[in-house]
Every structure is written in structure tokens, then in C-alpha cells.
C-alpha positions in Angstrom: 41.0 191.4 -29.5 39.4 194.2 -27.4 38.2 194.4 -23.6 34.9 193.0 -23.9 35.6 191.0 -26.1 37.7 189.0 -23.8 35.4 190.3 -20.8 32.9 187.8 -22.9 35.2 184.6 -23.2 36.7 185.4 -19.1 32.8 185.2 -17.9 31.4 181.9 -20.4 34.3 181.0 -18.9 33.9 181.4 -15.1 31.0 183.3 -14.4 30.5 186.8 -14.1 33.6 188.8 -12.1 33.0 188.4 -8.6 36.0 188.2 -6.0 36.3 184.6 -6.1 37.2 184.1 -9.3 39.7 187.1 -9.1 41.0 185.3 -6.6 40.6 181.8 -8.3 42.5 183.9 -11.1 45.8 185.3 -9.0 45.3 181.0 -7.1 46.3 179.9 -11.0 47.8 181.9 -12.6 50.5 181.6 -9.4 50.1 177.9 -9.9 49.8 177.5 -5.9 47.3 174.6 -4.4 44.7 176.3 -1.8 47.1 175.1 1.3 49.5 177.2 0.2 47.4 180.3 -1.3 46.0 180.2 2.5 49.7 180.5 3.5 50.7 183.4 1.7 47.2 185.2 2.2 47.5 184.3 5.8 43.7 182.4 6.1 42.7 179.0 6.8 42.2 176.4 3.1 38.3 175.7 4.5 38.3 179.9 4.3 40.2 180.6 1.1 38.0 177.7 -0.1 34.5 179.9 0.8 36.3 182.7 -0.7 37.2 180.9 -3.9 33.1 179.3 -3.7 31.9 183.1 -4.2 30.0 181.7 -0.7 32.5 184.4 1.8 32.4 187.9 0.8 35.2 190.3 1.7 35.5 192.9 3.0 37.2 196.1 1.5 39.8 195.4 3.5 40.5 192.1 3.4 40.6 192.8 -0.7 42.7 195.6 -0.7 45.2 193.2 1.8 44.4 189.7 -0.3 45.6 191.1 -2.9 48.5 193.1 -1.9 49.8 189.7 -0.1 49.3 188.2 -3.6 51.2 191.0 -5.3 48.1 191.0 -7.7 45.7 195.1 -8.3 44.4 195.6 -5.3 41.9 198.1 -7.2 40.4 195.0 -9.5 40.2 193.6 -6.1 38.1 196.4 -4.9 36.4 196.3 -7.9 35.2 193.0 -7.9 34.6 192.7 -3.4 32.3 195.9 -4.4 30.5 194.5 -7.3 29.7 192.0 -5.9 28.5 193.4 -3.3 26.0 194.8 -5.5 25.4 191.8 -6.7 24.1 190.4 -3.7 22.6 193.6 -3.2 21.0 193.4 -7.4 21.6 196.7 -7.9 22.9 196.6 -11.8 25.3 198.6 -12.0 29.1 198.1 -12.6 32.0 199.4 -10.4 35.2 200.5 -11.6 37.3 202.8 -8.9 40.4 205.4 -9.9 43.2 206.5 -7.7 42.7 209.3 -6.2 44.4 212.2 -7.4 
């Protein structure tokens, strides 16, 4: 299976890639409840729920912090964060972040 095919399957099941789907994916991969995940991230369950539902857009700093605390890719978290901001601005571009040399 190619990455493109995997992305299509993911988007069909969960909608477009976003920070919300990133966070939900992390939580389910770790097999944590919202309460457990919120505690791990240092936020309230209500705040996590709003993020997972896509009703709250997080800052790049928060995206990086949450990914770090959960032990997942900060780069992917930032890509999702910036993709959300582009989507909200109705800018039809895709984000790809590379590590600085």
C-alpha cells in the first residue's frame, strides 16, 4: 500500500488530516481515555474534547508541546496544526515541514 492510498483510507474513515484527527489517533493508539490523555497533556478533559472535535485550533507551540508529552512526532503535529490554519483560511495548499539543517 502506498502512502497516498493509506491517506485516502484514513481520510475516508476520519475526514481530512487535521490536528483533531492527529490527537484522536494518538489517544486511541495509546489506548487512553480522554481523562487519561488530558492528564498526560496537562489540560482539561473538556479542552481535549474540543481539540478532538476540531472546534479548537491549537497554536504551533501547543501542538509541539502536546506531541512531545505524548511521545509522538512534533513534525506531524505541526503539519496538522498549520494545515488546520490553512483550511480555516480557505487556502487550498498542503503543508510539509522539514527539519532545519
